[in-house]
N, C-alpha and C positions, 0 to 999 in steps of 0.2 A: 503494498500499499505505500504512495507516493506520501510527502509529507503534507504536500496543501489537502490532500484528501481528508488524512489523521486530522489537521488542523480544523479544517471544516466541521469534521464530525464531531470533535472535540467542542466547537461553538455551539453546533446544534443540542448537544447532550447539556452544555453546561447554560446555555442561555433561553432556551425554550423548555414547554413543556408539552408535551402530547398525548396526555392521560385527562386533560380538561377540555372537553369538545363544547363549543355553543349549538344549539339546534336551533336554525334559521328559521324565520315566519315561512310557509309552506308557497304563499302566494300575496301579490300587493293586494288581495279581497282581505286579508287577514289585518292590513295594515289602519289603525286605528287612532283616535285621538290618546288612546292609552298606549299607543307605542312610539308616541311622541312625548310622553311623560319619561317613558322608560330609557329611551336615546337621551335626553336631557339628564339623567341620572346618571345611565350607565356609559355613555358616550359615543354607542354606535347601535345599531339595528341591522340587522343582514335579512336578504327577503331571496329567497328562489324563485325563479322562473318568469324573471320580469322581462327577461330579451327571449324571443320566441326562437326556434332552432334554425329559423332560417336568415335572424338577425344576426345570431351569434355564428354562422357559416357565411355571410357576407363580411361579417367585421373583421373573420380570421382571413379571408380571401384577400380583402384590403391591406390589412396588416402585410400580408404575403407580398403582394404585388408591389408594395413601396420599399420591402426590404430588395427583393430583386431587382428592382427598375432602377437603373443606374442615373439615371436623369431626372429621379422624382425630386420634388422641391421640398418634401417631407424631412425632417432633420432626425438623422441617426445617431445612436451612440456605439458604437463600436467597441467590443475588449482587446481586440488585436489589430494590427495595420491591415488595411484592404489588400494590400499587395501580397499577404500571406494566403488570402484566402482564395483556393483555387476552385473550389465546387460552389455551387449553390447551397448543399446543406452548412459546409464549412462557412459559408459567407451567414445564413439563418442565425447559427449557434454563438455566432461571435457578435450579434447585436444583442444591445442589453436593453436599449430602450428607443422609441420612436416619439417622436413629439412635434409640437406647432403642426399639426395634421388636416386641423379641420377648416382652416382654408382652401387645402387643398385636395380633399378627398370627403365627397358626398357621400359615402356611405358611413364612413364613420362620423362626420358631421349629424347627419340623421341620427346618430346613438347619443353625440353630445346634447341634443336638443331633443331629445326622446320624452314626448309627454308626460310617460308614466314616470319615467326619472324624475323630469322636473318637479312633477308632481308632489313627490314625496320631497324633493330637496327643498322647494317651496314651504313644506309644512314644516319641515324640521327646521329653517331660518327663519320663519314667521314675516317673510316676506318675499319679495321678488328676487330672482337668483340671475347673478352675473355670471356667465363662464369665464373663469382665469386663467384655467390651465387646463391641457389636453395633451396626454400620454399614452402608450403602450409599453407595458414593461414584460419583460421575456424572461424567463428562465429555461434555458435548454437543458436535456437530459445529460445527467452522468456529470454534473456540476455546475447547474446554473447559480450564481452567486448569491449569498446572504444580502439582505438590506438589513444593516443594523435598526436596533430600535430607535425611534426618533420620532418628533412632533411636525407634522410635515407645514404649519406655520413659522417652524426655525429655517424653513429655505425661503431666499430672499424676495422669489415671485409671489409669494402668500403672506406675505406681512400685510396684513390689513389688520383696522383696529377693532374690527367683529370679527367674530370665530366663524373660519369658512367651512365647508362640509366637501369632506372629501367621497367620491363616488368610487370603488373599486371592482370591476365586472368581470367574472371569470368567462373567459372565451373556451379554455379546456378545462377538464374537471379540476379545481384545486383541492389536494389532500393532504393529509398527514404526513405523505411522502415526499411531495414533490413542487413544495413552499407554499403551501395556502397562508392566507394572513393570520398573523396572532397579535391579539391585542390585550392592554391592560386596562380592566374594566375602572371606569371612574378616576383615571387619572388626568382626564382632561380639567379635573375638579383643582388639581395642585398649580394650575396657571402654567405659564411659560417655565421650560426649564434650558437651564444653559446645554449646549451643544459643541463638540470637540471632533476636531479631523484625526480620525484613530482607522478603523478599516475603512472607515465612510464620514459624512456628517452627522455626528449621532450622539445620542445620550450616551454617557459613561456608563459601562459594563457595571458597573458597582453600586450604580445609584438605579438599575431597574430592578423594578421589585417582581423575580421572575416565577417568584410562588401563585403569586397573582395571573400568571400568564392564561390567557382562553385563545385556543386555536378554532379559527372559522373555516372549517371547510364550505364550499361552496361547488355546484354543481353546474355549466356551462350555462350564462343565462341569468345564474344567480348574482346578486348584488351585496357588498355591503356599504353602508353609508355610517359616514363615522365625522369626530368634531376634529376640527382642524390641531387640536391640542391632546387629542389622543395618543400616548405612548403605544407604536406598533411596530412590529418587523415581520420579516419573510426569512424563515433558515434557507440553508444551504439547501439546494436540489439532487440528491443522490441515486433519484430512481430515474427508469430509463423513459419516461414519460415527460410530455413539453407541459410549460406552465405558462401559455400566454395571457395576458389579461389587459383591458382597457382601464385608465383610471384618469376621472376629470374632477377639477375641483369648482366650487362655485360660492363666491362671497356675495354676503347681502346688497342688493344693488345700491342702499345707501350709505355703504362703508368706505372709509378713506386710509389710503395707504398709510402703516408707519412710517415716522419718521427712521433715516439711518441710526441716529443717535437713541430713539428709544430700543430699535433692535440690537443694535449693540450691548446695550443695559442687560438686555430681560433673554436674550435666546445665545450670547457668549460668554466666554469669561475675560472678554478684555477690561472691565471694570473692576472685576477680582483677582486678575491672575491666578483663579485658583486650578489648579491641575488635575486632570484623569486620572 
């Protein structure tokens, strides 16, 4: 076993629990005002079967088309130099994420503005929503990398003065073995947490209450809605299965962006010089 695999397996065992599994709502028909209250307490809600099989299939096709189209206007983030990628599979498995695609891809834009998704988001926000981020997040088989525990609002483009709602959509089955989402319920209630550049821009491992970790497996078309300050992360994918997903963020229409100084004060260690 390579050192990298050993290290990633150690991270999975150390930083994630796989024995506490959340049960999503069966469908959007089960989403009521009571679930809005639960979201405000727990910081997340998961609902299966929001997207149809056809919508999932069209989304996967759009993601794959943009990966393999060398002239795409969509932005792609690779884990290896493109000059080293000789086959379509090597190219696919080297893409970590796609972003800024809504402007260029009609199929993916239709998901970002899907009426059922927006209806849930706006009930959670309590007002009209503005789409502020669009991306596809990919974990290839046999080594799709961890996304360490973090809060999404700790990323500069999501630093709004009111909480954003994240929308994470499973395109493949997202299970315990291939990197489904993990969350710390109620962690959003603790407010903003300093982040550090360790394996990624992340919460310090020592500050994550791993004992409270809840895994959120989803079937294709299922969606996790979560508060922008909720601690969440995804383990390494050591399975033989892909784990492709879409993620959007929506801010309240009335929200203003946070100042650079306020961002540094609450999401970084610049004011305290604290170390991870």
